[in-house]
Each structure stands twice: as C-alpha cells, then as structure tokens.
C-alpha positions, 0 to 999 in steps of 0.5 A: 500499500501507498502512503502519499502526502501531498502539498497543495496551493490554491489561487491564481488570478490573470488580469487583462488591462490595457496596460498589461496582463497580470498574472498574480498568485500567493505564497501558501500551501496546506500540508507539510511544514507550517514553517515553511508554508508560506514559501511557495511560488506558484507563478514562473516567467515563461520566456521573455513574453510570457508567464505561467503559474500553477495551482493544486498539488506543489509537491506529492510526498510518497512512501511505498511499502515494500519487503526490503523496507519503505521507499519514499519518494518526493515530486515537486511539481514547483520545481518542476515548472520553474525548471521547464519555464527556462526551456520553452524558447519560441515559436507560436502560443500553440507550440509553447503550450504544447512543449510546456504540456509534453515537458511537465509530463515527461517530468512527471512520468519516472516517479510515477512508473517508479512510485504510483503505477499500479500502487494501491493508495487507501483513498482516491487523490481526487478526493485531496486535489478535488479533481482527477488533475495533479496540477493545472499550469497556466500560461500567459502569453502577449503575442506580435499582433497584441492579442493576449493567448491563454491556456490552462494545461490540466496534468491528468490521472484516472483512479479506480477501485482495487479487486483487494481494496484502495485504489489505482492511479494511471498518469493521462496524457495533459489537456489543453484548454484554451481560454479568452485572453481578453477576460480575467481568469480564476485558478484554484478554489475560485470559491474563495474569491470574493468581488465586493458589489459596491467596489469593482476592481479599479485597473486603469493605472499599474497602481490601481491593479496591483491594489485590486490585486493584493484586495481580492487575496485579502478578501479570500483570506478572510473565508475560514476555509480558505484561510489555509491555504490562500495567503502570505505575500502575493507574487505579481508578474505582467506582460507589458502591452507595449512593442517590447510584449516583455513579461516582468516581476512587479511584486516579488518575494525575496530570494530567501522567503519565494523558494522553498530548500531543495527538493530532488524530483525522485529518490 
C-alpha cells in the first residue's frame, strides 16, 4: 500500500488590462511543515513574453511499503515548472503550450512509474485535490499582434478501485484548454474569491491594478476554509502591452523567502 502526502496551493489570478496582462498568486500551501507554509512559489516567467503559474499539487511525498522496507519519493511540481519555464524556447503560442504540457508530463512520468504505477492507495487522490488532475498550469502570453493568449494545462490522472481494496491511479495525457485571454480568470479554489459589488476592482493604472489584486487576495483569506491555503506574500508578474510585449516581475518574494529548500524530483 502507498501513502501519499500532498502539498496544495490553490489561487491564481489572471487580469488583462489595457496596459498589460497580470498574473498573481499567493505563497501558501496546505500540508507539510507549517514553518514553510508561506514559501510556495506558484508564478514563473516563461520566456520573454509569457508567464506560467501552477495551482493544485505543489509537491507529492510518497512512501511505498515493500518487502525490503519503505521506499520514499518526492515529486516537486513547482520546482519542475521552474525548470521547464526556462526551456520553452520560441514559437507560436500553441506550440509553446504543447511544449510546456509535454515537458511537464515527461518530468512526472519517471516518478509515476517508480512509485505510483499499479500501486494501491487507501484513498483516491481526487478526494484531496478536488479533481482528477495533479495540477493545472496556466500559460499567459502576449503575441506580436497584441492578442493575449491564455491556456490551462491540466496534468491528468484516472483512478479506479482495486479488487483487493484501495485505489489505483494511472497517469493520463495532459489536456490543454484554451481560454479567452481578453477576460479575467481565477484558477484553483475559486470559491474563495470575494468580489465586493460596491467596489469593483480598479485597473486603469498599474498602481490601481496592484492594489486591486492585493485586495482580492486579502478578501479571499477572510473565509475560514480558505485561510489554510491562501495567504502570505503575493507574487505579481505582468506582460507589458507595448511593442516589447515583455514579461517581468512587479512584486516578488525575496530569494530567501520565495523558494523552498531544494527537493529532488525523485529519490
């Protein structure tokens, strides 16, 4: 039987404005060492014109009981995305989305084959994750024609009952959903979003946009069921709406607080 510990991070915001497309995420994950709970990084620059973000499982910790003892393994999906984000190269938005999906899948497969393939788990992972997907990766990109491209890549699995008890999970191919890049999007635990109808988010200037993003995350934490998974400092990246179409950081945790201690993809 396999025991799985999952670190979950939940809320990503995408906000297109006339002066840029913004991607923001908080720093909290649920599970693991409480002292490290506000050090998750969920947003990454993906090349000169794109931003990626991840919601769902930040990390899987697996313990497999074998005749020779317990075999442990760790899959750090956030760290995997950080690595993949530097390798996407150039091409059309569709090509980059497919490349991102393929490389995330390629990083997951060796771990899955070693620790989870055909292994029984006491409870289905979807019970903890809320869906039959390890995580969803958001790709926001500004194209040369000024259009905002937006895609959500679901890193999927299937699950079925085992005849001897428990559940078996099988890795499936990623699913790429192309969303409307002209509309705001919340990804993750969207029930935590609280929009005040008397005070719609202002986004006429960069300063107003940043303040609106901070207010949205602050209100999300006011719901008791959301406080364990949403909190800490907010990372914000923007893809400029100008000739350069450059992706850059606006606010970011310091290097000492934004990155957890390195964890191997497999051990």
